[in-house]
C-alpha positions, 0 to 999 in steps of 0.5 A: 387139878382134876377129878382123877384123884391124882395128888402131886407130892407137894400138895402133901408135904410132911410137916414137923413141928419143933417146939421148946423154951427160949434158949432150949436148943430147938433151932440146932435140932431143926437145923440138924434135921433139915440137913440130914433129911437131905431132900429137895424143897425141905424148908425150915420156918421160924415162928420168930418171923411171925411176930406181930408188927408193934405200936410206937409205944410197944416198940419204945417198951421193946427197946427198954426190954420191957415188952413181953415177947414170950407171950402167946398173943405176941405171935401172929399164930392166925397168919402162921396157921394160914401160911402152913395151910396154904403150903399144905394146899400147894400154894405159894406163900409169903413169909414176913421177916422180923428184925430183932434189932428194929423190933419190927417186921422188915418192910417189903421183905418176904421169904417166898416158898412154893412146892415144899415137900417137907416143912419144919416148924420152929418156935417156942409156941410151935406146939401151942396152937391146935390148928398148927398141931392138926397140920403136923405129921410129927411133933417134937419138944426139945426139953432143956433146964431153964438155968441152961436156957438162960445162959444160952439166950444171954449168950445169944441176945449180948452177942448177936442182937447187942442187948445189954446184960442187965436188960436181958436179965430183967426181960428173963425174969419178968416174961421169959421164965414166967411164960415158959412155966405157964405156956411153953412147958405144958405144950410137951403133952402134944409132942410125939417125941421128947428130945433132951437138949444138953445130953447126947441126943444123937441116938434120939435124933437118929430114931427120929430121922429114920421115922421121917425117912420111912414116912417120906419113902411110903409118901414117894411109893403112894405118889408113884402107885397114883401115877400108875393108875393114871395109865388106865383109859377105856377110850383110845387116844386116837379118838380124843380131840385134845390129842393133836399128832403131827400129819405124817407128810412126806417131809415129816416122815423123812425129818423123823427118819433122819433124827433115827439114824444113828450115822447122822452127825450132830450138826445135821441132827440138830439142823433137822430137829429145829426143822421138825420143832418149827413145823410142830410149834406152827402146828400148835400155833394154827388155832391161835385166836385172831383179832380184827386190826383196827387200823387200815391195811394197804396192799402193795397195789395200794388197795384196802385190805378188807377185814384185816386180822392179826394175832397177838403173840405177846399173849402166848408164853412158853414154859420149858421143862429142862433140859429136854424142852430147851431143844425148842428154844431156837425154833420157838424164837424164829416163830415168835421172836418176843415171847416170854419164856419160863423154865421148870427143872423136874427130876426123878429122885435116884432113890425112890424114882419119885419126880421132884420139882427142883426149881422154877421160874415163870413170867410174872402174872402168867395167869393173864396169857392167852396160851401157854406152851409147855414144851418137852422134847420127849414124854416117857412116863408123863410124870414131869409134864403132870407135875408141870401142869399142877405147877401152872395151875397153882399159879392160876393158869386155866387148864384150858389155856395150856398146850403141851408140845412134845416131839416124841411121846409114849402112849402110856405118858399121853394117857397118864397126862389125859387122866390127870387133867381130866381131858382138858389140856391140849397135847401136840405131838410129832409122834406117839409110840404105841404101847405095843410097839414098846412091849414088843421092843419095835421102838424100845428107844422111845423110852431112852432120853436121846433127844436132849442128849443128841441135841446138846452133845451130852451122850 
């Protein structure tokens, strides 16, 4: 996103690989880890989804239990590597889905993943490809006796996949067991930890979880440290031409005074905020590009207007940071009735304080819009806006198309945004509270999220 050195948390996901023979119980271990990690945007990716599409003849062999699904070449490890690499780079990926009933990938059905914090890769060849190993932070091998694996595999294939007993045993003897001995077992050497499948592995699993949690905590601390580094800025923000503060007219001053009055009723508070928000949005749209109309414009007196211009509001979209940014919605709809709106939910982890992306909805082909209004009623630390900007750039939005619209911001938050975006994002603010005023407790209310609470009545 920038040259400041700031790295959003989902561009450095923690990657865990879990390998083992077919039927060893690796899926159960992977599921247990994902559940216990309890971190938003933890994703479990099965290498089974990357089985290569079969030819007509190969599918015929598969239905006869005569196709080798257990050789390394049966899995598209090139595609698996590209998908995991893209996730490591903060990009959106589409994971194919595979049908074991039809022995083929399901057409036009994908698992879309974006913004993963933890990635768990599970499969018999999860620890086989060196390229995947290089992307992993932790490598786990689930070890089980092959006789136990056979019993589990028979239960799964006969009950869940509708296979016959004779075909399953023939496939095991001909393909599964030889490949397990030749290719899968040797991947144990690449593992950082080996978990026994049949014995009580709760202690080993708990040790793995503690290790993972400590690494994730360290990652959160590093991210918060990076945010704090963004506070330093030699130039005054007042001298930056990308910072646009709403002109303090008598009307604006009066409206801001009303919004800070505790005795004002909620209905009045909402009314006056909507009025100020409309002024702020109009201010942000003052420099929107215009075009010459190709059709004639006739005035009420019957004369033709020279050089008529128009604004293509359809090329403007807005992204709200839930719920604070939703305070702008009523004013936005009055300003641009047909505007396409997206939403991002970004919240801080209660344990670490690290901001996390929980959900997103953005208009399709957002990169084709001329302007993207990124709206938040309050900016305190600036972390949510920085993460939101990263989301937009991950979806190919040019930084120079983004306009941050905020009613109340701290100087610290603004400074972080400016540094993180390398002075490329325009910021339109109703009011910016200086660090000195906050430090001397003159405006300590600027560090409390009171706007959304007052607007929605959720104090």
